[in-house]
C-alpha positions as protocol buffer text, in pm:
chain_id: "A"
residue {
  index: 1
  type: UNK
  ca { x: 13 y: 10 z: 22 }
}
residue {
  index: 2
  type: UNK
  ca { x: 263 y: 256 z: 83 }
}
residue {
  index: 3
  type: UNK
  ca { x: 416 y: 172 z: -255 }
}
residue {
  index: 4
  type: UNK
  ca { x: 94 y: 305 z: -432 }
}
residue {
  index: 5
  type: UNK
  ca { x: 75 y: 613 z: -207 }
}
residue {
  index: 6
  type: UNK
  ca { x: 439 y: 697 z: -324 }
}
residue {
  index: 7
  type: UNK
  ca { x: 354 y: 625 z: -660 }
}
residue {
  index: 8
  type: UNK
  ca { x: 46 y: 880 z: -626 }
}
residue {
  index: 9
  type: UNK
  ca { x: 284 y: 1147 z: -458 }
}
residue {
  index: 10
  type: UNK
  ca { x: 531 y: 1102 z: -778 }
}
residue {
  index: 11
  type: UNK
  ca { x: 267 y: 1180 z: -1038 }
}
residue {
  index: 12
  type: UNK
  ca { x: 78 y: 1484 z: -878 }
}
residue {
  index: 13
  type: UNK
  ca { x: 331 y: 1722 z: -984 }
}
residue {
  index: 14
  type: UNK
  ca { x: 271 y: 1594 z: -1366 }
}
residue {
  index: 15
  type: UNK
  ca { x: -152 y: 1593 z: -1283 }
}
residue {
  index: 16
  type: UNK
  ca { x: -226 y: 1917 z: -1462 }
}
residue {
  index: 17
  type: UNK
  ca { x: 72 y: 1960 z: -1738 }
}
residue {
  index: 18
  type: UNK
  ca { x: 19 y: 1937 z: -2108 }
}
residue {
  index: 19
  type: UNK
  ca { x: 73 y: 1613 z: -2245 }
}
residue {
  index: 20
  type: UNK
  ca { x: 464 y: 1570 z: -2281 }
}
residue {
  index: 21
  type: UNK
  ca { x: 547 y: 1902 z: -2139 }
}
residue {
  index: 22
  type: UNK
  ca { x: 801 y: 1860 z: -1863 }
}
residue {
  index: 23
  type: UNK
  ca { x: 954 y: 2226 z: -1898 }
}
residue {
  index: 24
  type: UNK
  ca { x: 663 y: 2351 z: -1668 }
}
residue {
  index: 25
  type: UNK
  ca { x: 792 y: 2125 z: -1361 }
}
residue {
  index: 26
  type: UNK
  ca { x: 1037 y: 2417 z: -1264 }
}
residue {
  index: 27
  type: UNK
  ca { x: 1120 y: 2406 z: -897 }
}
residue {
  index: 28
  type: UNK
  ca { x: 913 y: 2107 z: -863 }
}
residue {
  index: 29
  type: UNK
  ca { x: 1189 y: 1866 z: -1021 }
}
residue {
  index: 30
  type: UNK
  ca { x: 1351 y: 1814 z: -672 }
}
residue {
  index: 31
  type: UNK
  ca { x: 1038 y: 1708 z: -534 }
}
residue {
  index: 32
  type: UNK
  ca { x: 993 y: 1443 z: -846 }
}
residue {
  index: 33
  type: UNK
  ca { x: 1359 y: 1348 z: -771 }
}
residue {
  index: 34
  type: UNK
  ca { x: 1287 y: 1255 z: -419 }
}
residue {
  index: 35
  type: UNK
  ca { x: 939 y: 1075 z: -488 }
}
residue {
  index: 36
  type: UNK
  ca { x: 1132 y: 874 z: -767 }
}
residue {
  index: 37
  type: UNK
  ca { x: 1364 y: 789 z: -480 }
}
residue {
  index: 38
  type: UNK
  ca { x: 1109 y: 692 z: -251 }
}
residue {
  index: 39
  type: UNK
  ca { x: 920 y: 449 z: -533 }
}
residue {
  index: 40
  type: UNK
  ca { x: 1267 y: 292 z: -566 }
}
residue {
  index: 41
  type: UNK
  ca { x: 1317 y: 233 z: -212 }
}
residue {
  index: 42
  type: UNK
  ca { x: 968 y: 97 z: -138 }
}
residue {
  index: 43
  type: UNK
  ca { x: 997 y: -130 z: -451 }
}
residue {
  index: 44
  type: UNK
  ca { x: 1349 y: -248 z: -331 }
}
residue {
  index: 45
  type: UNK
  ca { x: 1203 y: -322 z: -8 }
}
residue {
  index: 46
  type: UNK
  ca { x: 903 y: -531 z: -172 }
}
residue {
  index: 47
  type: UNK
  ca { x: 1151 y: -724 z: -400 }
}
residue {
  index: 48
  type: UNK
  ca { x: 1384 y: -847 z: -61 }
}
residue {
  index: 49
  type: UNK
  ca { x: 1090 y: -926 z: 150 }
}
residue {
  index: 50
  type: UNK
  ca { x: 961 y: -1160 z: -155 }
}
residue {
  index: 51
  type: UNK
  ca { x: 1329 y: -1249 z: -231 }
}
residue {
  index: 52
  type: UNK
  ca { x: 1271 y: -1151 z: -599 }
}
residue {
  index: 53
  type: UNK
  ca { x: 1609 y: -1063 z: -754 }
}
residue {
  index: 54
  type: UNK
  ca { x: 1463 y: -722 z: -918 }
}
residue {
  index: 55
  type: UNK
  ca { x: 1761 y: -680 z: -1156 }
}
residue {
  index: 56
  type: UNK
  ca { x: 1707 y: -1026 z: -1323 }
}
residue {
  index: 57
  type: UNK
  ca { x: 1328 y: -953 z: -1327 }
}
residue {
  index: 58
  type: UNK
  ca { x: 1394 y: -600 z: -1475 }
}
residue {
  index: 59
  type: UNK
  ca { x: 1621 y: -785 z: -1769 }
}
residue {
  index: 60
  type: UNK
  ca { x: 1390 y: -1036 z: -1828 }
}
residue {
  index: 61
  type: UNK
  ca { x: 1098 y: -804 z: -1885 }
}
residue {
  index: 62
  type: UNK
  ca { x: 1318 y: -559 z: -2111 }
}
residue {
  index: 63
  type: UNK
  ca { x: 1405 y: -860 z: -2336 }
}
residue {
  index: 64
  type: UNK
  ca { x: 1035 y: -960 z: -2355 }
}
residue {
  index: 65
  type: UNK
  ca { x: 951 y: -593 z: -2429 }
}
residue {
  index: 66
  type: UNK
  ca { x: 1182 y: -630 z: -2737 }
}
residue {
  index: 67
  type: UNK
  ca { x: 1069 y: -919 z: -2856 }
}
residue {
  index: 68
  type: UNK
  ca { x: 690 y: -827 z: -2816 }
}
residue {
  index: 69
  type: UNK
  ca { x: 647 y: -1132 z: -2575 }
}
residue {
  index: 70
  type: UNK
  ca { x: 318 y: -1073 z: -2373 }
}
residue {
  index: 71
  type: UNK
  ca { x: 307 y: -1214 z: -2012 }
}
residue {
  index: 72
  type: UNK
  ca { x: 106 y: -1501 z: -1942 }
}
C-alpha cells in the first residue's frame, strides 16, 4: 500500500501539465526526484521481502518487451 501512495505522490506534479511537457515542472523537479527515490526504496524493499531479484526480473522484462512477448 505504501508503494501505491508514493507512486501517487510522484504523479501529482504531472497531473495538470500539458501532455509530454515537463518544462513546466520548474522548482518541482527536486520533489519529483525525491518521490522517485521513495518509490524505488519501497520497490526494492518489496522485492527483498519476496526474495525477488529485481535486476534479473527487469532484464527479463526488457527482453520480453524487445521481442513483443506478452506476459502469461
